[in-house]
C-alpha positions in Angstrom: -7.2 -13.5 18.7 -5.3 -14.1 21.8 -1.3 -13.5 22.2 -0.7 -17.2 22.2 -2.8 -17.8 18.8 -0.9 -14.8 17.3 2.5 -16.5 18.3 1.0 -19.7 16.7 0.2 -17.8 13.5 3.5 -16.4 13.4 5.2 -20.1 14.1 3.3 -21.1 11.0 5.3 -18.7 8.9 8.4 -20.6 10.0 7.3 -24.1 9.5 8.6 -25.6 6.4 6.1 -28.3 6.4 3.4 -25.9 5.8 5.3 -24.1 2.9 5.4 -21.2 4.9 6.8 -17.8 4.1 10.0 -17.0 6.3 8.9 -14.4 8.9 12.0 -12.2 8.6 13.5 -11.2 5.2 15.9 -8.5 6.6 15.3 -4.9 5.4 18.2 -4.1 2.9 19.4 -1.2 0.8 20.7 -3.6 -2.0 18.3 -5.7 -3.9 19.1 -9.4 -4.4 19.9 -9.9 -8.1 17.9 -13.3 -8.9 15.7 -13.6 -5.6 14.1 -17.0 -4.9 10.4 -17.0 -4.8 9.6 -17.3 -1.0 7.1 -20.3 0.0 3.5 -19.1 0.4 1.1 -19.9 3.0 -2.2 -21.7 2.6 -5.5 -19.6 2.4 -6.3 -21.0 5.9 -2.9 -20.1 7.4 -2.9 -16.6 5.6 -6.4 -16.1 7.4 -5.0 -16.8 10.8 -2.0 -14.3 10.2 -4.4 -11.5 8.8 -6.9 -12.2 11.7 -4.0 -11.9 14.3 -2.6 -8.6 12.6 -6.4 -7.3 12.7 -6.8 -8.1 16.3 -3.5 -6.3 17.5 -4.3 -3.3 15.3 -7.9 -3.0 16.6 -6.4 -3.3 20.0 -3.6 -0.7 19.6 -3.9 1.4 16.5 -7.5 2.4 16.8 -7.3 3.7 20.8 -4.1 5.7 20.1 -5.8 7.5 17.0 -8.9 8.2 18.9 -7.3 9.6 22.0 -4.8 11.7 19.7 -7.9 13.2 18.1 -9.9 13.7 21.2 -12.8 11.6 19.6 -14.8 9.2 21.8 -16.9 7.5 19.4 -16.1 6.4 15.7 -19.1 5.0 13.7 -18.6 3.3 10.4 -21.3 2.3 8.0 -21.2 0.4 4.8 -23.6 -2.1 2.8 -22.8 -5.2 0.9 -20.6 -4.4 -2.3 -20.3 -0.9 -1.3 -17.9 -1.1 1.5 -16.3 2.0 3.1 -12.6 1.6 2.5 -11.8 1.7 6.3 -14.5 -0.7 7.0 -13.5 -3.1 4.4 -9.9 -3.6 6.3 -11.6 -4.1 9.6 -13.6 -7.2 8.3 -11.9 -10.6 9.5 -10.5 -13.0 6.9 -13.6 -15.0 6.3 -15.9 -11.9 5.9 -15.1 -10.8 2.7 -17.8 -8.4 2.3 -20.0 -6.3 4.5 -23.2 -8.3 5.0 -26.3 -6.6 4.3 -25.7 -3.3 6.1 -22.7 -3.6 8.5 -22.3 -0.8 11.3 -19.3 -0.7 13.5 -18.9 1.5 16.5 -15.9 2.3 18.4 -16.4 3.9 21.9 -13.9 5.2 24.4 -15.3 5.4 27.8 -12.4 7.3 29.1 -10.4 6.9 32.5 -8.1 4.4 30.8 -10.6 1.9 30.1 -10.3 -0.1 26.9 -12.1 1.1 23.7 -15.2 -1.0 23.3 -15.6 -2.7 19.8 -19.4 -2.9 19.0 -21.2 -3.9 15.6 -24.8 -3.0 15.1 -25.2 -5.7 12.4 -27.5 -8.7 11.9 -24.6 -11.3 11.4 -22.0 -9.6 13.7 -18.1 -10.2 13.7 -17.5 -12.4 16.5 -14.0 -12.2 18.2 -13.5 -8.7 16.6 -16.6 -6.8 17.5 -19.1 -7.5 20.0 -22.7 -7.6 18.8 -24.9 -4.6 19.9 -28.2 -5.4 18.1 -30.9 -7.9 18.7 -33.3 -7.6 15.7 -35.9 -9.7 17.4 -36.2 -7.0 20.2 -35.7 -3.9 17.8 -36.2 -4.6 14.0 -35.1 -1.3 13.2 -31.3 -1.3 12.6 -31.0 2.6 12.6 -33.0 3.1 15.7 -31.0 0.3 17.4 -27.8 2.4 16.4 -29.4 5.7 17.7 -30.2 4.1 21.0 -26.8 2.7 21.3 -25.3 6.2 20.7 -27.7 7.9 23.2 -26.8 5.2 25.7 -23.1 5.9 25.5 -23.5 9.6 25.2 -20.3 10.6 23.1 -19.0 14.1 23.3 -17.7 13.8 19.6 -19.1 11.3 17.0 -16.4 10.8 14.1 -18.0 9.9 10.6 -16.0 9.0 7.5 -16.8 11.9 5.4 -14.0 14.0 3.7 -13.8 16.3 0.8 -10.2 15.8 0.7 -9.4 12.1 0.5 -11.5 9.0 -0.7 -10.1 7.1 2.4 -12.0 9.1 4.7 -15.0 9.7 2.7 -16.6 6.1 2.9 -19.9 7.0 4.3 -22.5 7.3 1.4 -25.3 9.8 1.3 -28.2 7.6 2.0 -26.4 5.7 4.8 -25.7 9.3 6.4 -29.3 10.3 5.9 -30.6 7.2 7.7 -27.8 7.8 10.5 -28.8 11.4 11.2 -32.4 10.6 11.0 -32.0 8.1 13.8 -29.7 10.2 15.7 -31.4 11.9 18.6 -31.4 15.6 18.1 -28.9 16.6 20.8 -26.1 14.4 19.1 -26.3 15.7 15.7 -24.1 18.7 16.7 -21.5 16.4 18.1 -20.6 15.1 14.5 -17.2 15.4 13.4 -15.1 14.3 10.3 -13.3 10.8 10.9 -10.9 11.8 8.2 -7.6 11.7 10.5 -8.8 8.5 12.0 -9.5 7.0 8.6 -6.1 8.1 7.1 -4.1 7.2 10.5 -5.7 3.7 10.6 -4.8 2.8 6.9 -1.5 4.4 7.1 -0.2 3.0 10.4 1.9 -0.1 10.2 2.5 -2.2 13.4 5.8 -3.9 14.2 4.1 -7.5 13.5 3.2 -6.3 10.1 6.8 -5.2 9.4 8.0 -8.6 10.3 6.2 -9.7 7.4 6.2 -6.8 4.9 9.8 -7.4 3.5 8.7 -10.9 2.5 5.8 -9.5 0.6 8.2 -7.4 -1.2 10.5 -10.4 -1.7 7.8 -12.2 -3.5 7.1 -9.3 -5.7 10.7 -9.1 -6.6 11.2 -12.7 -7.3 8.1 -12.9 -9.8 9.5 -9.7 -11.3 12.9 -11.3 -11.8 11.2 -14.5 -13.6 9.3 -12.0 -16.0 12.4 -10.2 -16.8 14.5 -12.9 -17.9 15.5 -14.9 -21.1 13.1 -17.7 -19.9 10.2 -15.2 -20.6 11.7 -12.7 -23.1 12.9 -14.1 -26.5 14.1 -11.0 -28.5 12.2 -10.7 -31.7 9.2 -12.7 -30.6 7.9 -11.5 -27.1 5.9 -8.5 -27.1 5.5 -6.1 -23.9 1.8 -7.3 -23.6 3.2 -11.1 -23.5 5.2 -10.0 -20.4 2.6 -8.3 -18.7 0.2 -11.2 -19.0 2.8 -13.7 -17.8 3.3 -11.6 -14.7 -0.5 -11.6 -14.0 -1.0 -15.2 -15.1 2.1 -16.3 -12.5 0.5 -14.5 -9.7 -2.8 -16.1 -10.3 -1.3 -19.7 -10.4 0.4 -18.9 -7.2 -2.8 -17.7 -5.6 -1.6 -14.2 -5.3 -3.6 -11.1 -6.2 -2.3 -8.2 -8.2 -3.9 -4.7 -7.3 -3.5 -3.4 -11.0 -2.7 -5.0 -14.3 1.1 -4.9 -14.8 2.7 -2.3 -17.3 5.5 -3.3 -19.5 7.2 -0.9 -22.1 10.5 -0.3 -23.8 12.6 2.7 -24.7 14.7 2.1 -27.9 17.4 3.9 -29.6 16.0 6.3 -32.2 12.2 5.8 -30.9 10.4 8.5 -29.2 9.0 8.0 -25.7 7.8 4.4 -24.3 6.7 1.6 -26.6 4.2 -0.6 -25.4 1.1 -2.8 -26.3 1.9 -5.1 -29.0 5.6 -4.0 -29.3 8.1 -6.7 -29.9 11.0 -6.7 -27.7 14.3 -6.4 -29.3 18.1 -6.6 -28.7 19.3 -3.4 -27.5 15.9 -2.4 -25.8 15.6 -0.8 -22.2 12.5 -2.8 -20.9 10.4 -1.1 -18.1 8.0 -2.8 -15.7 5.5 -1.6 -13.3 4.1 -4.4 -11.0 2.3 -4.7 -7.5 1.0 -7.6 -5.5 -1.4 -8.0 -2.8 -0.4 -10.6 0.0 -1.5 -10.9 3.6 -3.5 -7.7 2.9 -0.3 -5.6 2.3 0.6 -4.3 -1.1 3.8 -3.6 -3.1 4.4 -1.4 -6.0 7.7 -1.7 -8.0 9.1 -0.6 -11.1 12.4 -2.2 -12.6 14.6 -1.6 -15.7 16.2 -4.6 -17.9 18.5 -4.4 -20.6 18.4 -7.0 -23.6 22.0 -7.6 -24.7 23.0 -7.3 -28.2 25.1 -10.1 -29.7 28.6 -9.7 -28.0 27.6 -7.7 -25.2 28.2 -8.7 -21.8 26.9 -5.6 -20.0 24.6 -2.7 -20.7 26.0 0.6 -22.3 27.6 2.9 -19.8 25.0 5.5 -20.5 22.2 3.4 -19.5 23.9 2.3 -16.4 24.6 5.8 -15.4 20.7 6.5 -16.1 19.8 4.2 -13.4 22.7 5.6 -11.0 21.1 8.9 -11.4 17.6 7.5 -10.4 19.3 6.2 -7.5 20.7 9.5 -6.6 17.2 11.1 -6.7 15.8 8.0 -4.5 18.7 9.2 -2.1 17.4 12.7 -2.2 13.9 11.8 -1.5 14.6 9.4 1.4 17.1 11.7 3.0 14.2 14.6 3.0 11.9 12.3 5.2 11.1 14.1 8.6 8.1 13.7 10.9 6.0 16.5 10.9 6.9 17.7 7.4 4.1 17.7 4.7 4.5 15.5 1.4 4.9 19.1 -0.4 7.7 19.8 1.9 9.4 16.7 1.4 8.9 17.0 -2.6 10.4 20.6 -2.5 13.4 19.5 -0.5 14.2 16.3 -2.4 13.8 18.2 -5.7 16.1 20.9 -4.5 18.8 18.3 -3.5 18.5 16.5 -6.9 18.7 19.6 -9.0 21.8 20.7 -7.0 23.6 17.8 -8.2 22.5 18.3 -11.8 19.8 15.6 -12.0 16.6 16.0 -13.8 14.0 14.6 -11.3 10.3 14.0 -11.4 9.0 12.8 -8.0 5.6 11.2 -7.5 6.2 8.9 -4.4 3.2 7.8 -2.3 2.1 5.8 0.7 1.6 1.8 0.5 -0.3 -0.4 2.9 -3.7 -1.6 2.8 -3.8 0.0 -0.6 -1.2 0.3 -3.4 -2.0 4.0 -3.7 -2.2 4.1 -0.1 -3.7 6.7 2.5 -1.6 9.5 3.6 0.1 12.7 2.0 1.5 12.4 -1.6 4.9 13.5 -2.4 4.5 15.0 -5.9 2.5 13.8 -8.9 4.3 12.9 -12.3 2.2 15.9 -13.7 2.6 18.4 -10.9 6.0 19.0 -9.3 5.0 22.1 -7.6 3.0 20.6 -4.6 -0.6 19.8 -4.3 -3.5 19.9 -1.9 -3.1 16.0 -1.6 0.4 16.5 -0.5 -0.3 19.1 2.3 -0.9 16.4 5.0 1.9 15.8 7.5 4.0 12.4 7.4 4.1 10.2 10.4 6.3 7.5 11.7 5.7 3.9 11.1 4.4 4.3 7.5 5.5 2.4 4.3 6.2 4.3 1.1 6.6 3.7 -2.5 9.7 5.9 -3.4 8.3 6.5 -7.0 10.4 8.8 -9.4 12.0 9.3 -12.7 15.3 10.7 -13.6 15.7 11.6 -17.2 19.3 11.3 -18.6 21.2 11.5 -21.9 22.5 8.3 -23.2 25.8 9.1 -25.3 25.4 5.6 -27.0 22.1 6.5 -28.2 23.2 9.7 -29.8 22.6 11.7 -26.6 19.0 10.5 -26.8 17.1 11.6 -23.4 15.8 8.5 -21.7 13.4 8.3 -18.8 14.7 6.0 -16.0 11.6 5.2 -14.1 12.1 3.5 -10.7 9.9 2.6 -7.8 10.9 0.8 -4.7 9.1 0.1 -1.5 10.5 1.4 1.8 9.7 1.9 5.7 9.9 5.2 7.5 10.5 4.6 11.2 10.3 8.1 12.3 14.4 8.5 11.8 15.2 6.9 8.7 13.7 5.4 5.4 14.9 1.8 4.9 14.1 -0.1 1.6 12.0 -3.4 2.5 13.7 -5.8 0.3 16.5 -3.5 -1.2 16.4 -1.4 -4.4 17.7 -2.1 -7.8 21.2 -0.5 -8.3 22.1 -2.7 -11.5 20.2 -3.2 -14.8 18.9 -6.6 -15.2 20.4 -8.2 -18.1 18.3 -10.3 -20.4 20.6 -12.8 -22.5 
């Protein structure tokens, strides 16, 4: 898509007559208490924005990554309904699936010339990738790919094969066998892993996406605010499952996807752990939700807490409010520990040390966000492993989006000293210098009257 069409697509986001989403909800450290639901684009207008973003990413992110990694050819192969997780994000908005076998090829000819984007596929991807196969001249698709590679004579050929991350392991065995059989012998020793290209593509966010991402999070926050309200929750009647299905139904009616089924539970004075399923929500309960939406191909992941007021109460007990404040302090420890070049394990260790030094009881399990909810990039802890993990060994880069996900366990005096897990999760952007929340973070318990 040309720059003028991209500008037109952005303009759609600011045109009230098209019920469009505002293009710039500013990043904030404090979340709005009762955010209004932002207006949404039509499917057609969403497609225009998605294609504009994709074109810009193909023109900027891929060449940067290939040159940083010293790779002059990247080959992606997928079959219909078995899409490589990277290739799936490179299809235009009308190509919901790979068609038959879809092969994408990036080639850097060097000397500052543009990276070529080619597709060896029957149906092609016009406007995104140039067709490089004429079946009527060469019926064998694999042979056509082999001939293309030989003609380009690359020094390094990256394939999506990785033992560490699924995001870099999208090439199936049968497709790799077909590719290798068609590859002229001299080129078989030039194969390298495309893991870093795959992860880099998925985790990198461009400025145009960051104009929109706060609004996507605002959408999630607004729907959550509806679900955690007296309009939905009737103490003594509504179950936690009722709330979970309300959130999912609400998104469906809005024409917005969720990348996982919402989780809802309660912690209750005198009850051990989290109660969920068909648990009826009662006055005095601490309600927890875990919720994520997918909009404009971008994902959110949010955990919020609400308190159901008892008769005569106007605010939550001080011990519950202190528990959320403790979780906020653990968040601060995590975000203050981000630094380009550190690994996820490094950040985990630093954040835990900061939190424990303050007398807090943290469990940190933050993760990247973007094209996927549990996105590509290093993990910063796991709820069941606070000592570092091979999946957290990779380095953290600038221009990435994160779910700051964690728990602070805190004793609540009003509940006879019962230890309560204050689970929080907020979405944030790391620009290389600081971490900023995309639409603020919860600092006060939502009150359900």
